[in-house]
N, C-alpha and C positions, 0 to 999 in steps of 0.2 A: 887463792889469788889475792894479792895485796892492793894497796892504792895505786892509781896511775896518775900521771900528769901529762897533759898535752902542752905544746909550746905556749908559754905565757899564761898557762891555766892555773887556777887555784886547785886545791886538792879535790879530786873526784873519787868518791868512795865507791868501791865495787862490792855489791851484795854477795855474800858467800852462798846463800841458798836462793837460787833463782826461782824456786817455787813460792817463796814468800814475797809479799809486797814490800818494796823498799821503804825504809824510814827516811824519806826525803826531807830536806829542809823546808821551813816555812818561807814561801816566796811572797805572799801577800797577806797583810793584816788589815782588817777593817775596824776602825776605831769609832766608838760612839761616845762622844765627850772625851773623857780621859781614860777610858777603859777599852781594851781590845774585846770586841764582840765575836768576831769570826776570823778564821784564817785558812789559807789554802797552801798546801804543800805541793811540791813538784820538783821537776828537773828541767834544766835547759842546757843547751850547748850551742856554740858557734864553731863550725868546722870548715875546713877548706876542701877542695875537690880531690885532694890526695887522701882524705880521711883523717887528717891530723886535727886534733882538738885545739882550737885557738883559745877558748875559754869555756867554762861551764860550771854547773853546780848541781849536786844531786847524783843519783846513781844512773850513769849513762850506759851501763852494760846490762841492766835488767831488761828482758824482753817486754815490749809493750805492743798493744794492738795498733797497727798503723791506720786502720780504718780508711777514711776517704782521702787521706793525705797523698796516697800513691796512685790516684786515678790517672795521672799522666804516665806513670810507668805501666799501669795496666793497659793503657792505650798504645804502648809501643808496638805490640804485635799487630794491631790494626794497621799501623803504618808500614812496619817492616815486612809484613806478609804480602803487601800489594793490595790488600782489601780496600784501603782508603782511596787508592788511585782507581781501582776498578769501579767503585761506586761514586767516584767523582766528589769526594768529601770536601766541602767548602771549609774555610777557616772558621766560620761561625759554627758549623756543625762539629768541627773538631773541638772548638772551645767548649761547647755544651757537653761533649763526651768527656771532658776533663772536669766537669763542674759538679758541685753540690748546689743545685739551683733552687730558686724561690718559687718555681712554677709560674713565673710571669709569662705573659703571652709570647714574648720573644723566645723563651725557652721551649714552651710546649709546641708552639708553631714550628720551631726548628726540628724538634724531635719527630713530630708528625710528618714533616716533609721528608726526613730521612727514611722513616719507616715505610712511607708510601713508595719511595724510590726502590726500596728493597722488596716491595710486594708484600709487606707485612703490616700488621696493625697493632693497636694497643693490647689486644689479647695475647700477643706474643711476648710482651714484657712480663718478666717474672719477679720484678722488684717489689710488688705488692702495692696496694693503694696507700696514699698518704695525703693528709690535709696540706694544701699549698702553704708555703712559707710566706707568701705575700698576702696581707690581710684583704686587699682589694679583690683578689681572685677568690679568696674564701667567701667573701660577702656575695660576690656575683654567683658562685655556685649555689649558695644557700638560697638566694633570691629566685634562681631558676629551678630549685629543687633537684639539682644534679649531684650525683655522687662524686667523690674524689677518687679517681681511678689511678692505676699505676702510672699513667702519663704525668700525674702531678707529683709523683715520688721524686725527691731531690736527686735521685740517681738514675732517672729514666734516660738521660743522655748517654751515660756510661753503658747502660744496658742496650741501647740502640747500637752503640759501637760494637758491643759483644756480638750482637745478632749479625751485623755486617761481617764480622770476622768469621763467625760460624758458617755463614753462607759461602764465603770465599774459600774456606777450608773444605767445603763440601761435607760437613758433618751435620747431624740432625740439630736443628735449631732448638728443639724441645729440651735438649740436654746441655744448652750453652753455659749453664752455671755449675755443672759438675766439675769439681776440682780436678778430676782425672781426664776431663775432656781436653782435646788438643789445644784449644784456645786458652783455657785457664792454665794449662801447664806452661804454655809460652809466656804468659804473664808472670807466673811464679819464677821461671828462670830469668826473665828480664829483671825482676826486682833483685834477685840474688846477685846477678851480675853487677847491677848498678850499685848495690850496697857493699860489694866485695866479700860476699859470703858464699858458702856452698848452699845448694838448693835445700839440702836436708837440714840446714841450720836456720831456715826461714820457716817458722811454724805457720800452720793454716787452721783457721776456724771459719765460722760463718758470720758474715756481716749482717747489718740491719736490713739490707736489701737482698739478702740471700746469696750474694756473690761470695767467693772466698775472701776471707779477711786475713791478712798476713801479720805475723808476729816476729819482731826483731828488735834489737836494742836501739835506743834513741840515737846513739852515736852513728850507727850504720844507716839508720833511716835518714838522718840529716845529710849524711854523706851522699846517699843516692840522689837527694835533691840538689846538692851542690853540683853534682855531675850532670843532671838534667839542665841546670842553668848555665853550666860552664863545660860544654861537652868536647873541648879540644882534645882531651885524652882518649876519646872514644873512637871507634871506627868511623870512617867518613860517612857511611850510610846512617848509622845511629846518631851521629852528631847532627846531621842534616835534619833528621826527624825531631830531635830534641829542640833544635832551633825553630822548627816550624811550630811546635807546640807552644813554646814561650812567646813567639811572635803572635800566634793566634790569640793567646790570652791577653797580651798587651794591646792588640788591636780591638778586641771585643771584651773589655773588662766586665760589662754587664752580663755577659754570657756565663762567666765562671762562677757566679754566685747570684747577684741580683741587685736591683736598685734600692731595695728596702732593707736598711740596717744590715749590710753585709760588709764586714771588714775586708774580705778578700777583694771584692770589687773596688772598694775605696782605696786600698793600698795600690792595686794595679793601676787604677785611673790616676791617682795623684802622682805616682812615679813614672807615668807614661810607659809602663811595661818594663821598667828597669828592675823592678822586683816582681818575682813570680811566687805568689802566696797560695797556700792551700790549707783549708780547715779540715780536720777529721773529728768525728764524733768523740765524745768523752774528753774534750779539751786537749786534742793533739793539734799542733800547728807547725807548719814548715814554711820557710820563705827562702827561695834561692835568689841570689844576687846575679842577675844575668850579665855575664861577662866580667863579673867582679871576683870570682874565685871562692866565694863564701856562701854558706847557708846557715840558717839558725833553725833549731828544733826546740819545741816546748811540749811538755806533758804535765798537766795539772792532775794530781792524784785523784781528787774527788770529782773530776769531770766537769768542773765549773767553768763556763765560758766567762763569767764575771772575773775570775782570777786570771784566766788565760789572756783575755784582752789586755789587762793591765801589764802583764809580764811581756807580752809581745811588743807593746808600744815602748816600754822601758828599754828593751833590748835594741829596738830599732834606733832609739836615740843614743844609747850608750855606745854602740858600735858603729854609729854614723852610717847606718844603712839608708837613712833619709836625711835630707837637708833640714835646717830649721824651718824653712818655708813650707816644705812638705809636711813636717810634723805638725805645724800649725793647722794645716788643712785636715788633719786627722784628730783634731783636739776633742771632737765629740766623743771619741772612744777613750779619752784619757783625763776626764774631769776628776781631780783628786778629792773633791768634796762629796759628801753624802747628804742628800736633801730628803726631807720627809714630804708627805703629801701636801702639806701647807706651804712648801717651798722654803722651809727653814733649813739652814746648814746645821746638821746635827752630828757630823763626824767627818772622817777623812779616810782615804785609802793610802796605805804605805806599801811600797814595793821593795822587797829585800833581795837583791841579786847577789 
């Protein structure tokens, strides 16, 4: 397979051997004085909801792990099956089911409330214990001598949604994470549909929270997000569910990540829900432009959030996903200067798109 070009795109190289990690371009350089000290390679793309590449750089066809970026698509069966309606899922509960949260009280209280309504408890969550992302919650647990349970796992909202789905499907909740279970197969098919792929072309591994983790190219991954944010080409039912998810995230931006140092919440809050963002582990990031027909996707090869944040902000500015006023409100994520512990300016960050 040779090079491909999307409309108005630069040359996008296709890796010949999909088993090899692609030799992607350098996207971020960190300078100390007059010398480059570190750099981050990766790939990025802007696509429309038809799957056409508007622009991009790097290998967009190499399969990557989607990780938590696709939680909204994993939640589609919860809505489409009728499980959400049956358990009277609120928009706050839906937002936390889409989240990778900080385990702030707003998150854990919401998860506990949903579990209680299902007649289940923390012991039914199979995502594993995790230290809370919020430092205040960590300090409070230490002060009380309490362990960090699965409730504090950043994926506990997603898992509560999986449990609601399993109950509705009348399948054993103990097996809700099995990739061959009915609920997980529905999620697998939903992602393939939204990405425009065959189910067998979407790989499956195990995520950090023990749920299935899907593997697909960045181009198709971003396409799936463009369709969530712009669902007019979908069936009426699926379009309505996608609109409910983006509306829930926009109405409750604190629920999709958290109030402490979370880019997803800040982007959603600053744009008043016009942008629908989602972080995935190992520096994968997707943003859908609600009603705008576009989405962007980023993957930083070394998994660095430092490099990812810079690229995401640069893409938002370059492709005018945000206004200058909105960009200024996100400036804490985009300081080009490198400061040492004494507060001296010792270098700068360069983004190469």
